[in-house]
C-alpha positions in Angstrom: -136.2 91.1 42.0 -132.7 91.9 42.8 -132.6 94.5 39.7 -135.8 96.5 41.2 -133.8 97.1 44.0 -131.1 97.8 42.8 -133.2 100.7 40.5 -134.7 102.0 43.9 -130.9 102.4 45.8 -130.6 103.8 42.3 -133.4 106.2 43.1 -132.0 107.4 46.5 -129.8 109.2 44.6 -132.4 110.5 42.1 -135.0 109.5 40.7 -139.8 110.0 36.3 -142.7 112.5 34.7 -143.9 114.2 31.0 -143.3 117.9 31.1 -146.6 119.7 30.9 -147.7 122.2 29.1 -146.9 125.1 30.8 -143.0 124.3 31.0 -142.3 123.0 27.2 -140.0 125.7 26.3 -139.1 127.6 29.7 -135.5 127.4 30.5 -134.6 126.6 33.6 -133.3 129.5 36.3 -130.6 126.4 37.4 -129.2 123.4 36.7 -126.7 121.5 38.1 -125.3 118.0 36.9 -123.4 115.1 38.2 -121.7 112.0 38.2 -123.1 109.5 40.0 -120.7 106.5 41.0 -121.8 102.3 42.4 -119.5 99.9 43.9 -116.6 102.8 42.4 -117.7 101.9 38.6 -119.3 105.8 37.2 -122.9 104.3 36.2 -124.4 107.5 35.5 -125.2 111.2 34.8 -127.6 113.0 37.1 -129.4 116.7 36.7 -131.6 118.8 38.6 -132.9 121.7 36.8 -135.1 124.4 39.4 -137.7 126.2 37.1 -140.2 129.8 37.8 -143.0 130.5 36.5 -143.8 134.4 37.9 -147.3 134.8 36.3 -148.5 131.6 38.8 -146.2 132.1 41.3 -145.1 128.4 41.1 -142.2 126.5 41.3 -140.4 123.3 39.5 -137.9 121.0 40.3 -136.7 118.0 37.9 -134.4 115.1 38.9 -133.1 113.1 35.9 -131.3 110.4 35.6 -130.0 107.6 33.7 -127.7 104.5 34.7 -126.2 102.0 33.5 -125.4 98.0 34.8 -124.1 94.7 34.3 -126.4 91.5 35.1 -124.2 88.7 34.9 -123.4 88.7 30.9 -126.4 91.1 30.4 -126.2 95.1 30.3 -129.0 97.3 31.2 -129.8 101.2 30.9 -132.1 101.9 33.6 -133.8 106.0 33.4 -135.4 108.0 35.1 -137.0 111.3 36.2 -138.7 113.1 39.0 -140.5 116.2 38.9 -142.1 118.1 42.0 -143.8 121.8 41.1 -145.1 124.0 44.2 -145.9 127.2 45.6 -143.4 130.0 47.0 -144.3 128.4 50.2 -143.5 124.9 49.2 -146.1 123.6 49.1 -146.5 120.7 46.3 -149.4 121.7 43.6 -148.4 118.1 41.0 -145.5 115.7 41.2 -144.9 112.3 39.8 -142.1 110.0 38.3 -141.4 108.3 34.7 -139.4 105.6 34.6 -138.0 103.1 31.7 -136.6 99.9 32.6 -138.3 98.4 29.7 -139.2 99.3 26.3 -142.3 100.8 27.6 -142.0 104.0 29.7 -144.0 104.1 32.9 -145.3 107.5 34.1 -147.1 108.1 37.6 -149.0 111.7 38.2 -150.1 113.1 41.1 -152.7 115.8 41.8 -152.4 117.9 45.1 -154.9 120.6 43.9 -157.3 118.8 42.3 -159.7 117.1 44.4 -159.8 119.0 47.9 -160.2 115.7 49.6 -157.7 113.2 47.9 -154.3 112.9 45.7 -155.5 112.4 41.9 -153.3 109.3 41.2 -153.1 108.6 37.6 -150.5 106.1 35.7 -149.7 106.2 32.2 -148.0 102.6 30.7 -148.3 101.2 26.8 -151.2 103.9 25.7 -153.4 102.5 29.0 -154.2 105.2 31.7 -155.6 103.8 35.3 -156.9 106.6 37.6 -156.9 105.7 41.9 -157.2 108.4 44.7 -154.8 108.6 47.5 -155.6 110.4 50.8 -154.0 113.7 51.2 -150.8 114.0 52.9 -150.4 115.5 56.4 -148.4 119.5 55.4 -145.3 119.0 53.3 -142.9 120.6 51.0 -141.2 120.2 48.0 -137.9 119.6 46.9 -137.1 123.9 46.4 -139.0 124.8 49.6 -136.6 121.7 51.1 -133.7 123.3 49.6 -135.0 126.6 51.2 -135.2 125.0 54.6 -131.5 123.8 54.7 -130.6 127.1 53.3 -132.6 129.5 56.2 -130.6 126.6 58.4 -127.0 127.4 57.4 -127.9 131.0 57.0 -129.0 131.5 60.6 -125.5 130.4 62.2 -125.8 126.5 61.8 -123.0 124.6 63.3 -122.1 121.4 64.0 -124.5 119.1 65.5 -127.5 121.5 64.4 -130.3 119.2 63.7 -133.1 120.0 61.0 -135.9 118.1 60.9 -139.3 118.4 58.1 -142.0 116.4 56.0 -141.2 116.3 52.2 -142.3 113.9 49.6 -140.5 111.5 46.8 -142.6 110.7 43.7 -140.9 107.3 43.6 -142.1 106.3 46.5 -146.0 107.8 46.0 -148.0 110.2 46.8 -148.0 110.3 50.7 -145.5 112.1 52.3 -142.4 111.2 54.2 -140.6 112.8 57.4 -136.5 113.8 56.9 -133.8 114.4 60.6 -130.9 115.5 59.1 -127.7 116.9 61.4 -124.9 118.7 59.9 -122.1 116.9 61.2 -119.1 118.8 59.6 -118.9 122.3 57.9 -115.4 122.6 56.2 -113.5 124.1 53.5 -113.8 122.3 50.6 -113.0 122.9 46.7 -115.6 122.0 44.2 -115.9 121.5 40.0 -118.7 121.0 39.3 -119.7 124.9 38.7 -116.7 126.7 36.6 -113.9 125.5 34.4 -111.9 124.9 37.9 -112.6 123.6 40.8 -113.0 126.5 43.5 -113.0 126.6 47.3 -116.5 127.1 49.2 -117.7 126.2 52.6 -119.4 123.4 52.7 -121.7 121.2 55.5 -121.8 117.9 55.6 -125.1 116.3 56.7 -126.0 113.0 57.8 -129.8 112.1 56.7 -132.3 110.0 57.5 -135.5 108.7 55.5 -139.1 107.5 56.9 -139.0 104.3 54.9 -135.5 104.5 53.2 -134.1 102.1 56.1 -130.3 103.2 54.8 -128.7 106.8 56.6 -127.1 108.6 54.1 -124.7 111.6 53.6 -125.4 114.4 51.8 -123.1 117.7 51.3 -124.2 121.2 50.9 -123.4 124.8 50.5 -124.4 128.4 49.5 -124.7 129.8 46.0 -126.6 133.2 46.1 -127.6 134.6 43.0 -130.5 137.5 42.6 -132.6 134.6 41.1 -135.3 133.6 43.3 -134.4 130.3 43.6 -132.9 128.8 47.1 -129.4 128.8 47.4 -128.2 125.3 49.1 -126.8 123.5 46.2 -125.8 119.8 46.9 -122.6 119.3 45.6 -121.7 115.3 47.2 -124.0 112.6 48.2 -123.4 109.1 49.5 -125.0 106.3 50.6 -123.5 102.9 52.2 -125.4 99.9 51.3 -124.4 96.4 51.9 -124.1 96.0 48.2 -121.7 98.6 47.9 -121.1 102.2 48.1 -123.9 105.0 45.6 -122.4 108.2 44.9 -123.6 111.0 43.1 -120.9 114.2 42.7 -121.5 117.9 41.3 -119.6 118.1 37.6 -119.5 120.2 35.0 -122.1 117.9 32.5 -119.3 117.6 30.1 -117.1 116.1 32.5 -120.2 114.1 34.2 -121.3 112.5 30.6 -117.5 111.9 29.5 -117.2 109.8 32.5 -120.1 107.7 32.3 -118.8 106.7 28.6 -115.2 106.5 29.0 -116.3 103.9 32.4 -115.5 100.4 30.6 -116.3 98.2 33.8 -119.8 99.0 34.6 -121.1 98.0 38.3 -122.3 94.4 38.5 -125.2 93.6 40.4 -126.6 90.2 40.2 -123.9 87.5 40.8 -122.0 89.8 43.4 -125.7 89.4 45.7 -125.5 85.6 45.6 -125.5 84.5 49.0 -123.3 81.2 49.1 -123.8 78.4 51.5 -121.3 75.3 52.2 -122.4 72.9 50.0 -125.1 71.8 48.0 -128.8 70.9 49.3 -130.6 69.5 46.7 -133.4 69.2 48.9 -134.9 72.5 48.9 -136.1 72.4 45.2 -138.3 69.9 46.8 -142.0 70.7 46.1 -143.6 69.3 49.1 -142.4 69.0 52.7 -141.0 72.0 55.1 -137.3 73.1 56.1 -136.2 75.9 58.1 -133.5 78.3 57.9 -131.1 81.0 60.3 -131.3 83.8 58.8 -128.6 86.6 59.9 -127.5 90.3 58.3 -123.2 91.3 58.5 -124.2 93.9 59.7 -125.3 92.7 63.3 -129.4 94.3 63.5 -131.8 91.3 63.1 -133.5 91.5 60.0 -137.6 92.5 59.6 -139.2 89.0 57.4 -142.6 88.4 57.4 -144.8 85.5 57.8 -146.9 85.2 55.5 -147.6 82.2 52.3 -146.1 79.2 53.7 -143.4 81.2 55.1 -143.1 81.4 59.3 -140.4 83.8 61.1 -139.6 84.2 64.6 -136.5 85.6 66.4 -134.0 84.1 67.2 -131.7 86.6 69.5 -130.0 88.4 66.5 -131.0 86.3 64.0 -134.5 85.0 62.1 -135.6 81.6 62.2 -137.7 80.8 59.1 -139.8 78.0 58.1 -141.5 77.4 54.8 -144.0 74.9 55.3 -145.3 73.8 51.5 -147.9 71.8 53.2 -149.6 74.7 55.6 -150.3 78.2 53.4 -151.0 81.6 55.5 -154.6 81.9 56.5 -156.3 85.2 56.1 -159.9 86.3 56.1 -161.8 87.2 52.6 -162.4 90.4 54.3 -158.3 91.0 54.4 -157.8 90.1 51.3 -161.0 91.6 49.1 -159.4 95.1 51.3 -155.9 94.5 49.9 -156.5 95.7 46.1 -155.3 92.7 45.2 -157.4 92.4 41.9 -156.9 95.8 41.3 -155.1 96.7 37.2 -152.2 98.7 37.7 -149.5 99.7 35.8 -147.1 96.8 36.7 -149.7 94.5 37.2 -151.7 95.4 34.6 -155.5 92.8 34.6 -157.3 94.9 32.3 -155.0 94.7 29.2 -156.2 93.2 26.3 -153.0 90.6 25.8 -153.1 89.5 29.1 -156.9 88.5 29.0 -155.8 86.7 26.1 -153.9 84.8 28.1 -156.6 84.3 30.6 -159.4 83.2 28.4 -156.7 80.3 27.0 -156.6 78.9 30.9 -160.1 79.2 31.1 -160.2 77.3 28.0 -157.6 75.1 28.6 -159.1 73.9 32.0 -162.4 73.7 30.1 -161.2 70.3 28.1 -159.3 68.9 31.0 -162.3 68.8 33.5 -165.7 68.8 33.7 -167.8 72.0 34.3 -166.5 75.1 35.3 -162.8 75.5 36.7 -162.4 75.4 40.5 -159.5 78.5 41.5 -157.4 75.8 42.0 -157.3 74.6 38.9 -157.5 78.2 37.4 -154.2 79.1 39.1 -152.2 75.5 37.5 -153.7 77.3 34.6 -152.1 80.7 35.4 -149.1 79.2 36.1 -148.1 76.9 33.2 -149.6 79.8 30.7 -147.0 82.2 32.2 -144.4 79.8 31.2 -145.9 79.0 28.0 -146.0 82.8 27.5 -142.5 83.7 28.3 -140.0 82.7 25.4 -137.2 83.8 26.4 -135.6 84.2 29.5 -132.6 86.8 30.4 -131.6 89.8 32.0 -131.4 92.1 29.8 -134.9 93.3 30.7 -135.2 96.2 33.2 -138.3 95.6 35.0 -140.9 95.4 32.1 -145.5 95.3 33.3 -147.2 92.1 32.7 -148.5 93.7 29.5 -145.9 95.1 28.3 -144.1 91.0 28.8 -147.6 89.8 27.3 -146.6 90.8 23.8 -142.3 91.4 24.6 -142.7 87.7 25.5 -138.9 88.1 26.9 -137.9 88.5 30.9 -137.2 87.1 34.0 -138.3 86.5 37.2 -140.0 89.7 37.8 -141.4 89.1 34.7 -142.8 86.1 35.3 -144.1 87.4 38.9 -146.3 90.2 37.3 -147.3 88.6 33.9 -148.8 85.7 36.7 -150.1 88.3 39.0 -151.4 90.2 36.1 -153.1 86.9 35.1 -154.6 85.5 38.0 -156.2 89.0 38.6 -157.8 88.9 35.0 -159.2 85.7 36.4 -160.6 87.2 39.2 -158.1 85.4 41.8 -156.7 88.1 44.1 -152.7 88.1 43.7 -149.6 89.8 45.1 -146.1 89.9 43.9 -143.5 88.6 46.3 -139.8 89.7 46.6 -137.1 87.4 48.4 -134.2 85.0 47.7 -134.1 81.7 45.9 -132.0 78.5 45.9 -130.1 78.6 42.7 -128.1 76.3 40.8 -125.3 74.9 41.9 -121.9 77.0 41.3 -118.4 75.6 42.0 -120.0 72.2 44.1 -121.9 75.2 46.3 -125.2 76.0 46.1 -126.6 79.7 46.3 -129.4 82.1 47.0 -130.5 85.1 44.8 -132.3 87.8 44.6 -135.4 86.8 42.9 -139.8 87.4 42.3 -142.6 85.2 42.6 -146.9 85.6 43.1 -148.7 84.4 45.9 -153.0 83.7 45.1 -155.8 83.8 47.6 -157.5 80.4 47.2 -160.2 79.9 49.4 -159.3 77.4 52.6 -158.8 73.7 51.8 -160.9 73.3 55.5 -163.9 74.7 53.2 -163.9 77.2 56.2 -166.7 79.9 55.1 -164.9 83.2 54.4 -161.2 82.0 54.9 -158.6 82.4 52.4 -155.2 81.3 52.2 -152.0 82.6 50.2 -150.4 80.2 48.1 -147.1 80.8 47.0 -146.6 79.8 43.2 -142.9 80.5 40.7 -143.7 81.1 37.2 -139.6 80.5 37.0 -139.5 77.0 38.0 -140.9 73.3 36.5 -142.7 73.0 39.6 -145.2 75.2 40.7 -143.2 75.6 43.5 -140.8 74.8 46.2 -138.4 75.2 49.5 -135.8 76.9 48.3 -137.8 80.4 48.9 -137.0 82.7 51.4 -139.7 85.7 51.4 -138.8 88.9 52.3 -142.1 91.4 51.2 -145.2 91.1 49.4 -146.8 93.6 47.1 -150.1 94.5 45.5 -147.9 96.6 43.2 -150.7 99.8 43.6 -149.9 102.7 41.4 -150.6 104.6 45.8 -147.2 102.7 46.3 -144.9 103.1 43.6 -141.5 102.0 44.9 -142.3 101.9 48.7 -141.7 98.3 48.9 -138.7 97.5 47.2 -137.3 100.9 49.3 -137.9 98.9 52.5 -135.3 95.8 51.0 -132.5 97.7 49.7 -130.6 97.7 52.9 -130.7 93.8 52.6 -129.2 93.2 49.3 -125.6 91.7 50.5 -126.3 92.2 54.0 -128.1 88.5 54.5 -126.6 85.2 55.6 -128.3 81.9 55.6 -128.3 78.5 56.6 -130.3 75.5 56.7 -130.7 74.1 60.1 -133.7 71.4 59.8 -134.4 69.3 59.5 
C-alpha cells in the first residue's frame, strides 16, 4: 500500500494519457523540464509541454514523469502522465492520465463535452475498456487556465500576502473539480538555470498552496516569461512539499541536465522500511485470528488523525489521539441498500472482476466449494474459498511490482499486498460478493527484537448479517497475504471501491500519514 500512496505523493508534483490524433505530430509551443528529488535523492525527471491548435482554438498541456525508488531490496520504476485539453477561456474539454507501475499501463479518459449531463469516463487496461459516468463538476479551469490566473495576479501589482482562489482539476484525482487556495509569501530575485545554458536572475514569487482533498501544503515558485506565443507567461521554477515521509521537490532544469542528474544518482530513496512504525517490543498476540485489541494512535505533527470505524474496527477520539479497537467478533453492520449503492460489485480498471482470467479463478472457487459441501456454497464459503484461491494464484510475492490490476496479477501471478488485495476483491465481485480495498497498517515480522507496523493493503467483503436480520449486511476483513484470513495486527486507515471515477483520491487523502503515525498497544 505504501507504494501507491508514495506514487500519489509523486503525483502531487506531476502526474497520464495517450495522444489524440489531432495532436499527433504537433510540436509544443513551450516546454519545461524538471529534476525530481525525494528525501534529498534525485529520483526522477518531469516535463511540462504546452500545445495550441489555432484551427480549433484549443490548448493542451501534458505533464510526464518517470521516477525510480527502492522498496526494500527491490527497485521500482513509476511512470505517469496527465493531460488536459481546454478552450481559450480555460474551460476543460477533455482530460486524463496514464500510469505504468507494473507491466501493463492503465489509462483514464474524461470527456466533458460529449454528454451535456455528465462526464464520460473511460478506463483502458489490458486491452479492455470500461465506461462509466460522473456528475458534471462546477465550472473550473484547466492547467493552462490556472497558469493564466497566476500570470494575471502577478501582472496586477501582486505583493506579499496576495491571495488567489480558483477551481481546477487534477486528472489523477478523477474528473471532479478541486478548489485551490494559494498565497504569495515572498517576491525576490533568484537565479534559475532551466531556460538558458547559464543561470539568469529573474523575479520569482513564492506561493503557499492548498488543494481540496490533499492534506499537505505545497510551496510553488513562479516567474513571468513573456513571449508573443499566446501561452501563459507564468512558469513554475520550483515545487516543494514537506511530507512526513520526506521532502518532495522538483526544480526547473535543462532537459539534458535533469536526465543526467537522474542517471548519476546512485542512491535512490527507500520508501518501505523507512516508513515502518517500531514498537518497543514484540507483541505475539497481534498474530491471533480471534479476540480483540486496542491501540492508541497519535501523529508526530500533533494533530489528531482521521481513522474510520469500518470492518472489524472502531475508532474514537481521545484528546489528540485516536483509540482504535479491533474486534474480530464484531464486524461493522450496514444496510444492504448502502452496500448496493457503493459500486462494490462494479468491474473497474484495478478491480476488474469481469476479466476472463479472474472469472476462471472464481469458477475454481465454486468448483472446490462444491467438492467439499453439499448444495450451493454460502457467501461465507465463497469468501473463504476466494481467500485461498488468491493465495494459490500469486506464486511469487515480492516488492518489485509497482501496482498491478487484478487482471494483470491473475496472469503474471506476482505481486505484494496491493496485488493480493485487488485480486481477492475482483474474485469476490466475480462471485457476486461486494468487496472493497483497504489501506492501513499491519503488524510485521520482528526485526531486532522489536515488532513493527508497515503500510499495507487488504480486502473487505460484505456478507449477510450473522443474526439473519433481513436487509442487514456486515463488512468482514480478509487478508490474502496471511496464513489465516485475518489477524488483530491491522489498523485500517481507509477503504475504497477503487472505481474509475475515484482515481487516486483515496490514496492522496493518506499521504500526510505516511511516516507520521505512532502506535501503542494499550489493551488488553
